[in-house]
LOMIFI-380376 format. One record per atom (N, C-alpha, C): residue number from 1; residue in three letters; chain; atom name; x, y, z. Coordinates in steps of 0.02 Angstrom, whole numbers. Example, Ala and Ser with C-alpha at 12.3 -4.5 7.8 and 13.67 -1.06 7.14 Angstrom:
# LOMIFI-380376
num_residu_chaine_atome_x_y_z
1_ALA_A_N_660_-284_390
1_ALA_A_CA_615_-225_390
1_ALA_A_C_660_-165_390
2_SER_A_N_642_-112_354
2_SER_A_CA_684_-53_357
2_SER_A_C_645_2_394
This chain:
# LOMIFI-380376
num_residu_chaine_atome_x_y_z
1_MET_A_N_4618_9170_15395
1_MET_A_CA_4653_9114_15363
1_MET_A_C_4615_9092_15305
2_PHE_A_N_4644_9081_15265
2_PHE_A_CA_4602_9049_15193
2_PHE_A_C_4632_8969_15198
3_LYS_A_N_4573_8935_15215
3_LYS_A_CA_4573_8868_15203
3_LYS_A_C_4573_8850_15119
4_PRO_A_N_4622_8804_15104
4_PRO_A_CA_4625_8796_15030
4_PRO_A_C_4579_8753_15012
5_ILE_A_N_4547_8766_14936
5_ILE_A_CA_4496_8742_14929
5_ILE_A_C_4516_8661_14888
6_GLU_A_N_4500_8598_14919
6_GLU_A_CA_4516_8536_14859
6_GLU_A_C_4492_8529_14810
7_VAL_A_N_4529_8510_14756
7_VAL_A_CA_4508_8487_14692
7_VAL_A_C_4544_8410_14672
8_ASN_A_N_4510_8362_14638
8_ASN_A_CA_4537_8312_14638
8_ASN_A_C_4494_8274_14565
9_TYR_A_N_4514_8257_14528
9_TYR_A_CA_4508_8216_14482
9_TYR_A_C_4547_8170_14426
10_LYS_A_N_4522_8121_14385
10_LYS_A_CA_4576_8086_14341
10_LYS_A_C_4567_8106_14296
11_TRP_A_N_4635_8112_14264
11_TRP_A_CA_4612_8159_14190
11_TRP_A_C_4640_8112_14151
12_ASP_A_N_4581_8093_14091
12_ASP_A_CA_4575_8036_14043
12_ASP_A_C_4573_8068_13996
13_ALA_A_N_4556_8016_13928
13_ALA_A_CA_4541_8037_13865
13_ALA_A_C_4469_8073_13875
14_ASP_A_N_4423_8053_13893
14_ASP_A_CA_4345_8067_13906
14_ASP_A_C_4342_8127_13933
15_LEU_A_N_4377_8157_13990
15_LEU_A_CA_4378_8218_14001
15_LEU_A_C_4438_8269_13960
16_ALA_A_N_4477_8251_13939
16_ALA_A_CA_4527_8282_13878
16_ALA_A_C_4482_8308_13842
17_LEU_A_N_4435_8261_13797
17_LEU_A_CA_4393_8282_13760
17_LEU_A_C_4347_8334_13771
18_LYS_A_N_4318_8316_13824
18_LYS_A_CA_4273_8361_13858
18_LYS_A_C_4291_8436_13864
19_THR_A_N_4351_8458_13895
19_THR_A_CA_4380_8503_13908
19_THR_A_C_4387_8535_13855
20_SER_A_N_4410_8503_13797
20_SER_A_CA_4434_8526_13721
20_SER_A_C_4372_8540_13693
21_LYS_A_N_4314_8514_13697
21_LYS_A_CA_4249_8533_13666
21_LYS_A_C_4208_8585_13703
22_LEU_A_N_4220_8603_13763
22_LEU_A_CA_4193_8656_13806
22_LEU_A_C_4229_8728_13786
23_TYR_A_N_4308_8705_13780
23_TYR_A_CA_4331_8767_13769
23_TYR_A_C_4304_8802_13683
24_TYR_A_N_4324_8745_13640
24_TYR_A_CA_4290_8739_13571
24_TYR_A_C_4219_8796_13567
25_GLU_A_N_4189_8760_13603
25_GLU_A_CA_4110_8800_13592
25_GLU_A_C_4133_8861_13622
26_TYR_A_N_4150_8848_13699
26_TYR_A_CA_4135_8917_13727
26_TYR_A_C_4187_8995_13672
27_ASP_A_N_4239_8964_13652
27_ASP_A_CA_4265_9023_13580
27_ASP_A_C_4241_9027_13551
28_MET_A_N_4193_8964_13502
28_MET_A_CA_4152_8988_13460
28_MET_A_C_4085_9044_13470
29_TYR_A_N_4062_9052_13526
29_TYR_A_CA_4009_9092_13538
29_TYR_A_C_4031_9152_13575
30_HIS_A_N_4089_9156_13593
30_HIS_A_CA_4108_9213_13620
30_HIS_A_C_4167_9258_13604
31_SER_A_N_4205_9244_13547
31_SER_A_CA_4262_9256_13515
31_SER_A_C_4238_9286_13460
32_THR_A_N_4268_9318_13416
32_THR_A_CA_4259_9346_13341
32_THR_A_C_4275_9303_13288
33_LYS_A_N_4295_9231_13304
33_LYS_A_CA_4294_9180_13265
33_LYS_A_C_4229_9160_13227
34_ARG_A_N_4186_9171_13284
34_ARG_A_CA_4130_9160_13248
34_ARG_A_C_4096_9203_13170
35_TYR_A_N_4135_9259_13168
35_TYR_A_CA_4113_9309_13122
35_TYR_A_C_4152_9237_13052
36_ILE_A_N_4183_9208_13059
36_ILE_A_CA_4227_9185_12998
36_ILE_A_C_4168_9145_12952
37_GLY_A_N_4123_9120_13022
37_GLY_A_CA_4068_9078_12976
37_GLY_A_C_4034_9094_12934
38_TRP_A_N_4023_9168_12952
38_TRP_A_CA_3969_9215_12915
38_TRP_A_C_4011_9238_12867
39_PHE_A_N_4061_9242_12868
39_PHE_A_CA_4096_9271_12786
39_PHE_A_C_4099_9220_12741
40_PHE_A_N_4107_9138_12758
40_PHE_A_CA_4092_9085_12725
40_PHE_A_C_4029_9091_12679
41_ILE_A_N_3986_9115_12728
41_ILE_A_CA_3903_9103_12707
41_ILE_A_C_3898_9164_12670
42_VAL_A_N_3936_9219_12668
42_VAL_A_CA_3921_9253_12619
42_VAL_A_C_3953_9245_12554
43_LEU_A_N_3993_9207_12545
43_LEU_A_CA_4039_9182_12501
43_LEU_A_C_3997_9142_12465
44_VAL_A_N_3941_9097_12512
44_VAL_A_CA_3898_9045_12462
44_VAL_A_C_3861_9095_12423
45_GLN_A_N_3825_9155_12454
45_GLN_A_CA_3770_9182_12412
45_GLN_A_C_3811_9207_12343
46_PHE_A_N_3856_9236_12358
46_PHE_A_CA_3919_9249_12281
46_PHE_A_C_3917_9207_12247
47_GLY_A_N_3943_9133_12278
47_GLY_A_CA_3931_9089_12229
47_GLY_A_C_3873_9048_12188
48_ILE_A_N_3810_9074_12219
48_ILE_A_CA_3752_9050_12193
48_ILE_A_C_3736_9113_12134
49_VAL_A_N_3767_9162_12158
49_VAL_A_CA_3753_9218_12099
49_VAL_A_C_3792_9200_12044
50_GLY_A_N_3855_9181_12047
50_GLY_A_CA_3899_9159_12009
50_GLY_A_C_3868_9113_11958
51_ALA_A_N_3859_9049_12006
51_ALA_A_CA_3851_8992_11966
51_ALA_A_C_3766_9011_11911
52_LEU_A_N_3731_9045_11948
52_LEU_A_CA_3666_9064_11915
52_LEU_A_C_3673_9113_11844
53_LYS_A_N_3721_9154_11872
53_LYS_A_CA_3710_9204_11813
53_LYS_A_C_3780_9186_11755
54_HIS_A_N_3827_9164_11782
54_HIS_A_CA_3867_9140_11737
54_HIS_A_C_3914_9084_11734
55_ASN_A_N_3880_9052_11744
55_ASN_A_CA_3883_8958_11747
55_ASN_A_C_3956_8942_11761
56_SER_A_N_3978_8988_11831
56_SER_A_CA_4038_8969_11861
56_SER_A_C_4039_8942_11937
57_TYR_A_N_4041_8890_11948
57_TYR_A_CA_4051_8836_12011
57_TYR_A_C_4070_8831_12046
58_GLY_A_N_4141_8861_12019
58_GLY_A_CA_4202_8864_12072
58_GLY_A_C_4197_8889_12147
59_LEU_A_N_4180_8961_12157
59_LEU_A_CA_4162_8979_12216
59_LEU_A_C_4112_8960_12249
60_LEU_A_N_4047_8940_12217
60_LEU_A_CA_4004_8915_12251
60_LEU_A_C_4032_8836_12296
61_PHE_A_N_4071_8785_12250
61_PHE_A_CA_4097_8736_12280
61_PHE_A_C_4131_8743_12333
62_LEU_A_N_4176_8798_12326
62_LEU_A_CA_4243_8795_12374
62_LEU_A_C_4205_8834_12428
63_SER_A_N_4142_8878_12443
63_SER_A_CA_4114_8927_12497
63_SER_A_C_4073_8878_12521
64_THR_A_N_4045_8814_12477
64_THR_A_CA_3992_8770_12526
64_THR_A_C_4037_8727_12566
65_PHE_A_N_4101_8701_12525
65_PHE_A_CA_4163_8668_12575
65_PHE_A_C_4168_8699_12637
66_LEU_A_N_4183_8768_12629
66_LEU_A_CA_4202_8803_12694
66_LEU_A_C_4154_8798_12738
67_VAL_A_N_4089_8811_12728
67_VAL_A_CA_4027_8814_12771
67_VAL_A_C_4022_8748_12815
68_LEU_A_N_4029_8700_12757
68_LEU_A_CA_4029_8624_12800
68_LEU_A_C_4092_8624_12838
69_TYR_A_N_4134_8642_12824
69_TYR_A_CA_4178_8628_12868
69_TYR_A_C_4185_8662_12921
70_TRP_A_N_4173_8714_12915
70_TRP_A_CA_4185_8781_12973
70_TRP_A_C_4110_8750_13028
71_TYR_A_N_4060_8737_13022
71_TYR_A_CA_4009_8711_13051
71_TYR_A_C_3996_8655_13075
72_TYR_A_N_4021_8593_13032
72_TYR_A_CA_4015_8542_13045
72_TYR_A_C_4062_8488_13055
73_GLY_A_N_4133_8504_13023
73_GLY_A_CA_4189_8461_13019
73_GLY_A_C_4246_8470_13060
74_ARG_A_N_4240_8533_13064
74_ARG_A_CA_4309_8543_13113
74_ARG_A_C_4314_8525_13171
75_TRP_A_N_4267_8509_13220
75_TRP_A_CA_4250_8486_13283
75_TRP_A_C_4284_8412_13269
76_TYR_A_N_4260_8376_13216
76_TYR_A_CA_4265_8294_13213
76_TYR_A_C_4353_8302_13190
77_LEU_A_N_4362_8328_13163
77_LEU_A_CA_4438_8351_13144
77_LEU_A_C_4491_8349_13209
78_ARG_A_N_4470_8397_13240
78_ARG_A_CA_4507_8421_13294
78_ARG_A_C_4521_8353_13348
79_LYS_A_N_4446_8336_13359
79_LYS_A_CA_4444_8272_13397
79_LYS_A_C_4479_8216_13382
80_ARG_A_N_4495_8205_13311
80_ARG_A_CA_4533_8143_13297
80_ARG_A_C_4610_8155_13307
81_ILE_A_N_4629_8249_13284
81_ILE_A_CA_4685_8247_13324
81_ILE_A_C_4713_8233_13394
82_LEU_A_N_4657_8276_13433
82_LEU_A_CA_4661_8244_13497
82_LEU_A_C_4685_8186_13520
83_LEU_A_N_4626_8150_13499
83_LEU_A_CA_4635_8064_13522
83_LEU_A_C_4698_8047_13513
84_ASN_A_N_4737_8070_13435
84_ASN_A_CA_4793_8047_13424
84_ASN_A_C_4836_8051_13471
85_TYR_A_N_4835_8135_13487
85_TYR_A_CA_4888_8147_13515
85_TYR_A_C_4878_8116_13593
86_TYR_A_N_4821_8128_13622
86_TYR_A_CA_4805_8099_13703
86_TYR_A_C_4828_8022_13680
87_SER_A_N_4831_7962_13633
87_SER_A_CA_4844_7921_13649
87_SER_A_C_4941_7918_13646
88_HIS_A_N_4972_7944_13614
88_HIS_A_CA_5046_7942_13623
88_HIS_A_C_5071_7986_13667
89_ASN_A_N_5054_8020_13695
89_ASN_A_CA_5088_8086_13737
89_ASN_A_C_5076_8097_13797
90_ILE_A_N_5014_8077_13816
90_ILE_A_CA_4985_8092_13914
90_ILE_A_C_4982_8025_13947
91_PRO_A_N_4980_8026_13995
91_PRO_A_CA_4966_7946_14027
91_PRO_A_C_4914_7947_14039
92_LYS_A_N_4895_7894_14044
92_LYS_A_CA_4815_7855_14046
92_LYS_A_C_4809_7870_14138
93_ASP_A_N_4745_7894_14122
93_ASP_A_CA_4726_7890_14208
93_ASP_A_C_4757_7934_14261
94_LEU_A_N_4787_7987_14232
94_LEU_A_CA_4823_8027_14273
94_LEU_A_C_4790_8067_14331
95_GLU_A_N_4786_8048_14409
95_GLU_A_CA_4771_8080_14452
95_GLU_A_C_4786_8148_14457
96_VAL_A_N_4745_8186_14470
96_VAL_A_CA_4770_8264_14474
96_VAL_A_C_4745_8290_14529
97_HIS_A_N_4770_8344_14558
97_HIS_A_CA_4737_8374_14626
97_HIS_A_C_4777_8431_14626
98_PHE_A_N_4750_8478_14641
98_PHE_A_CA_4748_8552_14644
98_PHE_A_C_4718_8583_14712
99_ALA_A_N_4753_8628_14758
99_ALA_A_CA_4743_8648_14797
99_ALA_A_C_4759_8722_14790
100_ILE_A_N_4674_8739_14800
100_ILE_A_CA_4673_8811_14778
100_ILE_A_C_4687_8862_14838
101_LYS_A_N_4732_8922_14832
101_LYS_A_CA_4752_8961_14884
101_LYS_A_C_4745_9038_14866
102_GLU_A_N_4743_9077_14894
102_GLU_A_CA_4746_9148_14899
102_GLU_A_C_4784_9164_14836
103_ASP_A_N_4846_9137_14834
103_ASP_A_CA_4906_9167_14794
103_ASP_A_C_4902_9117_14725
104_GLY_A_N_4850_9060_14710
104_GLY_A_CA_4872_9026_14662
104_GLY_A_C_4827_8958_14669
105_LEU_A_N_4844_8915_14616
105_LEU_A_CA_4823_8840_14601
105_LEU_A_C_4890_8802_14615
106_TYR_A_N_4891_8773_14667
106_TYR_A_CA_4954_8714_14687
106_TYR_A_C_4927_8649_14654
107_GLY_A_N_4955_8619_14601
107_GLY_A_CA_4961_8568_14572
107_GLY_A_C_5014_8530_14619
108_GLN_A_N_5029_8483_14577
108_GLN_A_CA_5062_8427_14606
108_GLN_A_C_5133_8432_14586
109_ARG_A_N_5149_8451_14538
109_ARG_A_CA_5211_8482_14493
109_ARG_A_C_5222_8555_14493
110_ASP_A_N_5176_8587_14479
110_ASP_A_CA_5176_8648_14465
110_ASP_A_C_5142_8714_14513
111_ILE_A_N_5145_8779_14517
111_ILE_A_CA_5101_8824_14543
111_ILE_A_C_5083_8873_14484
112_ILE_A_N_5000_8878_14482
112_ILE_A_CA_4983_8928_14433
112_ILE_A_C_4965_8993_14486
113_SER_A_N_5000_9060_14468
113_SER_A_CA_4974_9097_14492
113_SER_A_C_4900_9131_14484
114_TRP_A_N_4884_9170_14503
114_TRP_A_CA_4831_9202_14487
114_TRP_A_C_4848_9254_14428
115_ASP_A_N_4897_9282_14431
115_ASP_A_CA_4921_9335_14374
115_ASP_A_C_4925_9271_14305
116_GLU_A_N_4941_9219_14288
116_GLU_A_CA_4968_9170_14240
116_GLU_A_C_4878_9144_14235
117_ILE_A_N_4823_9163_14258
117_ILE_A_CA_4760_9143_14244
117_ILE_A_C_4738_9197_14211
118_GLY_A_N_4709_9202_14147
118_GLY_A_CA_4681_9249_14094
118_GLY_A_C_4609_9260_14124
119_LYS_A_N_4554_9197_14139
119_LYS_A_CA_4486_9202_14145
119_LYS_A_C_4460_9138_14172
120_ILE_A_N_4425_9151_14216
120_ILE_A_CA_4374_9075_14231
120_ILE_A_C_4317_9071_14214
121_ILE_A_N_4304_9018_14175
121_ILE_A_CA_4214_9034_14157
121_ILE_A_C_4181_8989_14189
122_PRO_A_N_4151_9014_14221
122_PRO_A_CA_4079_8941_14258
122_PRO_A_C_4050_8930_14215
123_LEU_A_N_4033_8856_14217
123_LEU_A_CA_3967_8824_14160
123_LEU_A_C_3943_8777_14220
124_LYS_A_N_3892_8751_14186
124_LYS_A_CA_3846_8726_14228
124_LYS_A_C_3872_8647_14235
125_GLU_A_N_3923_8633_14195
125_GLU_A_CA_3963_8557_14187
125_GLU_A_C_4024_8580_14255
126_GLY_A_N_4051_8641_14278
126_GLY_A_CA_4101_8659_14307
126_GLY_A_C_4136_8713_14286
127_ALA_A_N_4210_8727_14308
127_ALA_A_CA_4238_8785_14278
127_ALA_A_C_4294_8782_14237
128_LEU_A_N_4286_8816_14191
128_LEU_A_CA_4354_8810_14141
128_LEU_A_C_4400_8876_14163
129_VAL_A_N_4465_8856_14178
129_VAL_A_CA_4517_8880_14194
129_VAL_A_C_4581_8914_14127
130_GLN_A_N_4564_8970_14101
130_GLN_A_CA_4606_8994_14038
130_GLN_A_C_4679_9001_14071
131_SER_A_N_4722_8981_14058
131_SER_A_CA_4789_8975_14083
131_SER_A_C_4827_8949_14026
132_LYS_A_N_4896_8932_14039
132_LYS_A_CA_4954_8914_13989
132_LYS_A_C_4919_8839_13969
133_ASP_A_N_4888_8819_14009
133_ASP_A_CA_4851_8739_14008
133_ASP_A_C_4776_8729_13987
134_GLU_A_N_4745_8706_13971
134_GLU_A_CA_4680_8683_13984
134_GLU_A_C_4663_8652_14050
135_ILE_A_N_4636_8689_14086
135_ILE_A_CA_4612_8665_14149
135_ILE_A_C_4523_8652_14145
136_PHE_A_N_4503_8600_14178
136_PHE_A_CA_4428_8608_14172
136_PHE_A_C_4413_8565_14244
137_PHE_A_N_4372_8604_14279
137_PHE_A_CA_4363_8587_14353
137_PHE_A_C_4285_8547_14346
138_GLN_A_N_4279_8500_14331
138_GLN_A_CA_4205_8474_14350
138_GLN_A_C_4161_8484_14414
139_ASN_A_N_4112_8481_14406
139_ASN_A_CA_4086_8482_14479
139_ASN_A_C_4085_8417_14534
140_GLU_A_N_4109_8371_14507
140_GLU_A_CA_4103_8303_14540
140_GLU_A_C_4191_8314_14555
141_ALA_A_N_4234_8373_14557
141_ALA_A_CA_4298_8375_14559
141_ALA_A_C_4315_8402_14632
142_PHE_A_N_4248_8449_14647
142_PHE_A_CA_4255_8477_14706
142_PHE_A_C_4235_8454_14766
143_VAL_A_N_4259_8453_14811
143_VAL_A_CA_4246_8397_14884
143_VAL_A_C_4182_8403_14899
144_SER_A_N_4141_8484_14876
144_SER_A_CA_4076_8511_14906
144_SER_A_C_4068_8545_14859
145_GLN_A_N_3990_8568_14864
145_GLN_A_CA_3966_8630_14818
145_GLN_A_C_3983_8696_14861
146_GLU_A_N_3995_8692_14925
146_GLU_A_CA_4022_8728_14967
146_GLU_A_C_4096_8760_14935
147_GLU_A_N_4134_8701_14943
147_GLU_A_CA_4183_8713_14908
147_GLU_A_C_4205_8738_14853
148_GLN_A_N_4153_8728_14799
148_GLN_A_CA_4155_8749_14736
148_GLN_A_C_4119_8822_14731
149_LYS_A_N_4080_8840_14786
149_LYS_A_CA_4050_8913_14772
149_LYS_A_C_4105_8954_14794
150_ARG_A_N_4148_8929_14849
150_ARG_A_CA_4210_8967_14883
150_ARG_A_C_4267_8975_14822
151_PHE_A_N_4255_8914_14762
151_PHE_A_CA_4304_8929_14710
151_PHE_A_C_4280_8998_14682
152_VAL_A_N_4213_9007_14642
152_VAL_A_CA_4197_9056_14635
152_VAL_A_C_4195_9110_14655
153_THR_A_N_4183_9105_14708
153_THR_A_CA_4197_9178_14755
153_THR_A_C_4255_9209_14749
154_LEU_A_N_4307_9174_14765
154_LEU_A_CA_4383_9164_14760
154_LEU_A_C_4407_9192_14691
155_ALA_A_N_4382_9174_14642
155_ALA_A_CA_4393_9196_14565
155_ALA_A_C_4361_9256_14556
156_LYS_A_N_4299_9289_14579
156_LYS_A_CA_4273_9342_14582
156_LYS_A_C_4316_9407_14620
157_LYS_A_N_4320_9383_14672
157_LYS_A_CA_4380_9430_14718
157_LYS_A_C_4461_9439_14681
158_LYS_A_N_4467_9396_14646
158_LYS_A_CA_4518_9406_14603
158_LYS_A_C_4520_9433_14513
159_LYS_A_N_4472_9437_14516
159_LYS_A_CA_4444_9463_14454
159_LYS_A_C_4448_9439_14387
160_LYS_A_N_4427_9359_14405
160_LYS_A_CA_4447_9316_14343
160_LYS_A_C_4393_9297_14329
161_ILE_A_N_4328_9320_14344
161_ILE_A_CA_4262_9311_14322
161_ILE_A_C_4230_9366_14319
């Protein structure tokens, strides 16, 4: 008989931003999106050549702006959008409870089956659950480290890690 794994946490603006930042960083380092930044860097090189040889600065300005946006500005713009969305649409300090069982994750209002979960990403801060919603289980959300280890073991058994 499988004893459910209990996960409890408070969903607030700080956790929402932390979750989004972790997804953002994971996506930037583990997806093909990282090559877009490299493409912008190549454009800067062509812009430098164009500026030196032909006194044409358009591509240099555009590509420099794109590189700065891609590596430095994108998260800050996303952060502002998220804070604005959070302040208008999500209840503040929402208590969240999950009971993780063999057939899925049972929340207060819905059930997420293991088939609906794309991947579970274990991190040193906790675990990201890629499903229809952004879910992040911080280490502190688990009752104990043993419960967290059971969750990772179950995720591996379900082939989600």
